[in-house]
C-alpha positions as a printed Julia matrix, in Angstrom:
407×3 Matrix{Float64}:
 -137.74  -26.39   96.98
 -134.79  -26.02   94.54
 -134.63  -28.48   91.62
 -132.55  -31.66   91.75
 -128.97  -31.27   90.55
 -127.49  -33.83   88.18
 -123.79  -34.52   88.77
 -121.5   -36.32   86.37
 -119.75  -39.32   87.99
 -116.36  -37.64   87.75
 -117.7   -34.44   89.33
 -119.34  -36.43   92.12
 -116.11  -38.32   92.84
 -114.14  -35.08   93.01
 -116.67  -33.59   95.39
 -116.36  -36.68   97.6
 -112.56  -36.61   97.51
 -112.47  -32.88   98.32
 -114.73  -33.47  101.31
 -112.46  -36.3   102.42
 -109.3   -34.19  102.24
 -107.81  -36.33   99.47
 -107.51  -33.83   96.63
 -104.84  -31.4    97.81
 -101.58  -32.54   99.41
 -102.19  -30.66  102.66
 -105.93  -30.01  102.8
 -105.85  -29.58  106.58
 -102.4   -28.02  106.84
  -99.6   -29.56  108.89
  -98.88  -30.49  112.47
 -101.12  -31.27  115.42
 -103.72  -28.63  114.49
 -104.15  -30.29  111.1
 -104.8   -33.64  112.78
 -107.58  -32.1   114.88
 -109.11  -30.43  111.82
 -108.96  -33.67  109.83
 -110.81  -35.6   112.54
 -113.43  -32.86  112.73
 -113.97  -32.87  108.97
 -114.08  -36.67  108.69
 -116.33  -36.91  111.79
 -114.45  -39.99  113.01
 -111.27  -41.97  112.37
 -111.56  -45.7   112.94
 -109.18  -47.45  115.35
 -107.99  -50.91  114.39
 -105.6   -53.4   115.94
 -104.17  -54.93  112.76
 -100.55  -53.87  112.34
  -99.45  -55.56  109.11
  -98.68  -52.01  108.13
  -99.25  -48.82  110.12
 -102.42  -49.08  112.24
 -105.54  -47.79  110.5
 -106.0   -44.56  112.49
 -102.43  -43.47  111.82
 -102.64  -44.6   108.19
 -105.81  -42.56  107.52
 -104.24  -39.41  108.98
 -100.88  -39.99  107.31
 -102.62  -40.17  103.94
 -103.99  -36.66  104.44
 -101.4   -34.82  106.54
  -97.78  -34.41  105.39
  -95.36  -35.02  108.23
  -97.97  -36.67  110.43
  -96.61  -38.3   113.6
  -98.43  -40.64  115.97
  -97.39  -38.36  118.83
  -99.69  -35.66  117.43
 -102.79  -37.81  117.87
 -101.65  -38.89  121.32
 -101.21  -35.26  122.36
 -104.67  -34.32  121.12
 -106.17  -37.01  123.31
 -103.93  -37.11  126.38
 -102.93  -33.44  126.68
 -105.3   -31.2   124.73
 -108.44  -33.31  125.31
 -109.69  -32.22  121.9
 -110.44  -35.73  120.67
 -111.97  -38.66  122.51
 -112.48  -42.36  121.95
 -115.84  -43.96  121.61
 -117.87  -46.21  119.35
 -118.96  -45.02  115.92
 -119.65  -47.96  113.58
 -116.47  -49.27  115.22
 -114.0   -47.99  117.81
 -112.94  -44.51  116.73
 -111.26  -41.23  117.53
 -113.89  -38.5   117.53
 -113.82  -34.68  117.77
 -114.6   -33.5   121.29
 -117.11  -31.01  119.85
 -119.33  -34.04  119.16
 -119.21  -35.44  122.69
 -122.78  -34.5   123.64
 -124.13  -36.32  120.6
 -122.81  -39.61  121.95
 -124.57  -39.23  125.29
 -127.74  -40.99  124.03
 -125.65  -43.99  122.97
 -123.95  -44.07  126.36
 -127.33  -44.0   128.06
 -128.43  -46.88  125.89
 -125.42  -48.95  126.91
 -125.95  -48.12  130.57
 -129.56  -49.27  130.38
 -128.92  -52.49  128.48
 -125.57  -53.96  129.51
 -125.44  -56.22  132.6
 -122.99  -55.27  135.33
 -121.41  -56.61  138.5
 -122.07  -53.73  140.9
 -119.57  -54.94  143.51
 -116.81  -55.07  140.9
 -117.9   -51.74  139.44
 -117.55  -50.04  142.81
 -114.09  -51.56  143.31
 -112.97  -50.34  139.89
 -114.31  -46.81  140.36
 -112.85  -46.61  143.86
 -109.36  -47.51  142.62
 -109.43  -45.15  139.64
 -110.69  -42.35  141.87
 -107.78  -42.9   144.26
 -104.97  -43.91  141.85
 -105.78  -42.09  138.63
 -106.03  -43.62  135.17
 -105.52  -47.39  135.06
 -105.2   -50.11  132.44
 -107.06  -53.42  132.41
 -103.92  -55.26  133.52
 -103.9   -53.18  136.71
 -106.99  -55.1   137.83
 -105.68  -58.66  137.56
 -105.52  -58.96  141.33
 -109.23  -58.11  141.61
 -110.24  -61.52  140.28
 -107.06  -63.46  140.94
 -107.22  -64.91  137.42
 -104.92  -64.52  134.46
 -106.29  -64.21  130.96
 -105.62  -67.19  128.68
 -105.84  -65.08  125.55
 -107.45  -62.05  123.98
 -110.76  -63.95  123.74
 -110.81  -64.73  127.47
 -111.41  -61.33  129.03
 -111.18  -61.03  132.78
 -114.37  -59.93  134.59
 -112.7   -56.65  135.5
 -111.92  -55.93  131.86
 -115.53  -56.64  130.94
 -116.65  -54.13  133.54
 -114.12  -51.54  132.42
 -115.55  -51.75  128.9
 -119.09  -51.58  130.24
 -118.24  -48.45  132.23
 -116.49  -46.97  129.2
 -119.4   -47.64  126.84
 -121.83  -46.32  129.44
 -119.88  -43.06  129.75
 -118.9   -43.62  133.38
 -115.25  -43.94  132.35
 -113.35  -42.48  129.41
 -110.11  -43.35  127.66
 -107.56  -40.79  128.82
 -104.84  -42.08  126.51
 -103.27  -45.23  125.11
  -99.94  -46.58  126.28
  -98.47  -49.12  123.91
 -101.92  -49.27  122.33
 -103.44  -50.27  125.7
 -106.34  -48.15  126.97
 -105.95  -46.03  130.08
 -109.35  -45.62  131.75
 -110.11  -42.54  133.83
 -113.05  -40.6   135.26
 -114.86  -38.27  132.81
 -114.33  -35.26  135.08
 -110.56  -35.73  134.68
 -110.81  -35.99  130.9
 -113.46  -33.47  129.89
 -112.6   -29.8   130.03
 -115.07  -27.28  131.43
 -115.8   -26.06  127.91
 -117.23  -29.39  126.71
 -121.01  -29.3   126.27
 -122.57  -32.24  128.14
 -126.23  -31.33  127.7
 -128.31  -34.19  126.31
 -129.48  -33.4   122.76
 -133.07  -33.97  121.74
 -133.77  -36.63  119.13
 -134.43  -33.92  116.55
 -131.24  -32.02  117.43
 -129.18  -35.21  117.23
 -130.6   -36.16  113.84
 -130.07  -32.7   112.37
 -126.49  -32.41  113.6
 -125.57  -35.9   112.48
 -127.06  -35.37  109.01
 -125.09  -32.16  108.48
 -121.76  -33.42  109.85
 -121.89  -36.66  107.88
 -122.81  -34.93  104.62
 -119.94  -32.51  105.21
 -117.61  -35.49  105.53
 -119.1   -37.6   102.73
 -119.59  -34.91  100.1
 -122.73  -36.62   98.85
 -124.66  -39.43  100.47
 -127.9   -41.37  100.61
 -129.84  -41.56  103.86
 -128.3   -45.02  104.34
 -124.81  -43.57  103.79
 -125.48  -40.86  106.37
 -126.54  -43.42  108.97
 -123.72  -45.87  108.16
 -121.21  -44.52  110.68
 -123.61  -44.43  113.63
 -125.78  -47.59  113.52
 -125.58  -48.12  117.29
 -127.8   -45.09  117.87
 -130.74  -47.09  116.55
 -130.02  -50.22  118.56
 -129.07  -48.84  121.94
 -131.56  -46.1   122.65
 -135.19  -46.56  123.6
 -136.44  -44.41  120.75
 -135.88  -45.08  117.08
 -134.22  -42.19  115.28
 -135.56  -43.16  111.88
 -138.51  -40.71  111.94
 -136.23  -37.98  113.28
 -133.76  -38.52  110.45
 -136.57  -38.29  107.94
 -137.84  -35.09  109.55
 -134.33  -33.6   109.77
 -133.66  -34.31  106.11
 -136.98  -32.8   105.07
 -136.45  -29.68  107.19
 -132.92  -29.19  105.85
 -134.18  -29.57  102.27
 -136.92  -26.99  102.84
 -134.4   -24.6   104.41
 -132.04  -25.02  101.44
 -129.22  -26.27  103.69
 -129.08  -29.51  101.7
 -130.06  -30.29   98.12
 -131.14  -33.31   96.14
 -128.71  -34.5    93.48
 -128.42  -37.53   91.23
 -125.44  -39.48   89.9
 -126.23  -41.93   87.11
 -129.83  -42.16   88.25
 -128.98  -42.7    91.95
 -130.47  -40.14   94.34
 -128.16  -38.43   96.84
 -128.17  -35.56   99.29
 -125.53  -32.83   99.35
 -124.83  -29.73  101.46
 -125.53  -26.63   99.4
 -122.21  -25.16  100.5
 -120.34  -28.21   99.18
 -121.48  -27.48   95.63
 -119.21  -24.45   95.43
 -115.54  -25.03   94.81
 -115.74  -28.57   93.41
 -112.26  -29.27   91.97
 -112.16  -29.08   88.18
 -109.11  -31.32   88.07
 -107.23  -33.64   90.4
 -103.46  -34.2    90.37
 -102.28  -37.58   89.08
  -98.6   -37.26   89.88
  -98.7   -39.73   92.8
 -100.97  -42.56   93.86
 -102.19  -42.93   97.44
 -102.46  -46.28   99.16
 -105.52  -46.18  101.38
 -106.19  -48.07  104.57
 -108.92  -50.74  104.26
 -110.62  -48.75  107.06
 -110.22  -45.37  105.35
 -113.37  -43.25  105.55
 -113.46  -43.08  101.74
 -113.82  -46.85  101.27
 -115.17  -48.21  104.55
 -118.74  -48.28  103.19
 -118.13  -50.94  100.53
 -121.5   -50.54   98.77
 -120.99  -46.79   98.46
 -117.47  -47.38   97.12
 -118.91  -49.69   94.48
 -121.59  -47.15   93.49
 -119.38  -44.08   93.21
 -116.02  -45.54   92.17
 -117.04  -48.81   90.53
 -114.57  -50.51   92.85
 -115.55  -53.87   94.33
 -113.48  -54.13   97.49
 -113.31  -56.78  100.18
 -110.78  -56.94  103.01
 -109.7   -60.57  102.78
 -107.96  -60.93  106.14
 -111.36  -62.19  107.36
 -111.61  -64.67  104.46
 -110.11  -68.2   104.69
 -106.72  -68.19  102.98
 -107.76  -70.7   100.31
 -110.59  -68.39   99.22
 -108.58  -65.16   99.0
 -108.34  -63.58   95.57
 -105.92  -60.73   96.25
 -104.3   -61.38   99.62
 -104.51  -60.93  103.37
 -104.38  -57.12  103.63
 -104.81  -55.26  100.35
 -104.83  -51.47  100.15
 -107.02  -49.62   97.61
 -104.95  -47.49   95.24
 -106.25  -43.96   94.57
 -104.96  -42.22   91.44
 -106.5   -38.86   90.71
 -110.24  -39.35   91.12
 -110.25  -43.11   90.5
 -109.55  -46.27   92.47
 -107.35  -48.11   89.99
 -106.12  -51.16   91.9
 -105.01  -52.66   95.19
 -101.69  -53.53   96.8
 -101.03  -56.44   99.14
  -98.12  -55.4   101.31
  -96.46  -55.78  104.69
  -94.03  -53.62  106.63
  -91.24  -55.76  108.06
  -90.19  -53.62  110.97
  -87.11  -55.66  111.9
  -85.52  -55.33  108.49
  -87.21  -51.96  107.81
  -88.39  -53.31  104.48
  -91.74  -52.73  102.78
  -92.66  -55.97  101.05
  -95.13  -55.57   98.18
  -96.42  -59.11   97.8
  -98.57  -58.23   94.83
  -99.96  -55.18   93.11
 -103.15  -55.53   91.09
 -104.57  -53.1    88.54
 -108.3   -53.02   87.93
 -109.62  -54.35   84.61
 -109.49  -51.56   82.06
 -106.57  -49.75   83.7
 -103.75  -49.59   81.16
 -100.16  -49.51   82.45
  -98.27  -46.45   81.26
  -95.1   -44.54   82.01
  -97.18  -41.87   83.74
  -98.88  -44.43   85.97
  -95.58  -46.14   86.73
  -94.03  -42.86   87.89
  -97.12  -42.12   90.02
  -96.89  -45.54   91.7
  -93.16  -45.14   92.36
  -93.78  -41.75   94.0
  -96.63  -43.23   95.99
  -94.5   -46.16   97.17
  -91.68  -43.78   98.15
  -94.06  -41.81  100.38
  -95.7   -44.96  101.73
  -92.33  -46.57  102.47
  -91.3   -43.51  104.47
  -94.6   -43.42  106.37
  -94.11  -47.07  107.36
  -90.66  -46.32  108.78
  -89.0   -48.47  106.11
  -85.74  -47.86  104.25
  -86.33  -50.12  101.28
  -89.04  -51.76   99.2
  -89.17  -55.21   97.64
  -91.81  -55.73   94.95
  -92.51  -59.43   94.43
  -95.35  -59.52   91.91
  -97.73  -57.41   89.84
 -100.76  -58.17   87.67
  -98.95  -56.43   84.77
  -95.55  -57.83   83.74
  -94.68  -54.54   82.0
  -95.54  -52.5    85.09
  -93.61  -54.88   87.34
  -90.51  -54.44   85.18
  -90.87  -50.66   85.29
  -91.34  -50.64   89.07
  -88.39  -52.92   89.71
  -86.16  -50.71   87.61
  -87.07  -47.82   89.9
  -86.25  -49.67   93.12
  -82.68  -48.37   93.4
  -84.08  -44.84   93.73
  -86.37  -46.01   96.57
  -83.95  -48.12   98.56
  -81.39  -46.29  100.69
């Protein structure tokens, strides 16, 4: 077995960023094809309902694909059928090539979730006859109106059960609402629907996640798919261990260390690690971005302690409701609390915080201004208002640049 490789922290971060499509300005190209390639490389893109700024799935793709439009993702799902929705560590858009590897999870849901068979038959009968339907199309089934998002109707419960069990799929979203349809009307004939063995699943998942992560521990590899361990009859832990060992012996993956921490890495990822990363513009990442979603990993590799405080009581928040990590070169150097006011088309930066040890400079100021200009455009805003900053000097510099941003 080849010897363990020791990576410098900076080298490791650049390898991770390259794998995440965050080094070059158009790592995946442009247009709809680039969106499909990005989702394949990342393995999943998390869906989230919070819309303080652009929703997470659009934000993640916008960060990586110049000229990204929400219509591109919609077309991939509703027209091309090259991506599908299902559960990763959360609701996510997934590459259709991976569909078969979610079949064990679907079987687990089918075996463990209770169902109302009479209601199920009514739902399937209507969708068979009428085509894709939304949850609101079933209000008459129960004769009850929902009192709020927490009070799901029985029909909606069953729709989700059928979806998680693989008996229905999400054909598209209309106004962010799911349209449920039969799998045979969503899956193309080319989609592989053979059930993978435990060993096949573990091997594939290990490779695809390491390709997306750059480097990762066994815990990092399993982070995005925890439901596979809870919802299937067999534990995949031994299979993961066996898959990792086999891949090491075959030379497909290698051991590496970063500051004494053991990691795994694809051998092919060790070639072409960027020797430098541009620092001309910062990138504001979604809290649900694949780079930072695993908070412990983010702390280990980037020394960035991040918590999304929208789930924290207001009185206990340190930085604000919805802060965005700031990526500059190969470092996470701060966070921005912002909101897109869609009526006034104004991006409101409530506060911008630099990490301890990050020194404001003219270079950094210019990079932040360029980053805000891009972010403002992506949010559909025409102007930016910066209210506060942890550095008075940086705030002054940013405010002086506002006239060039506002149009």
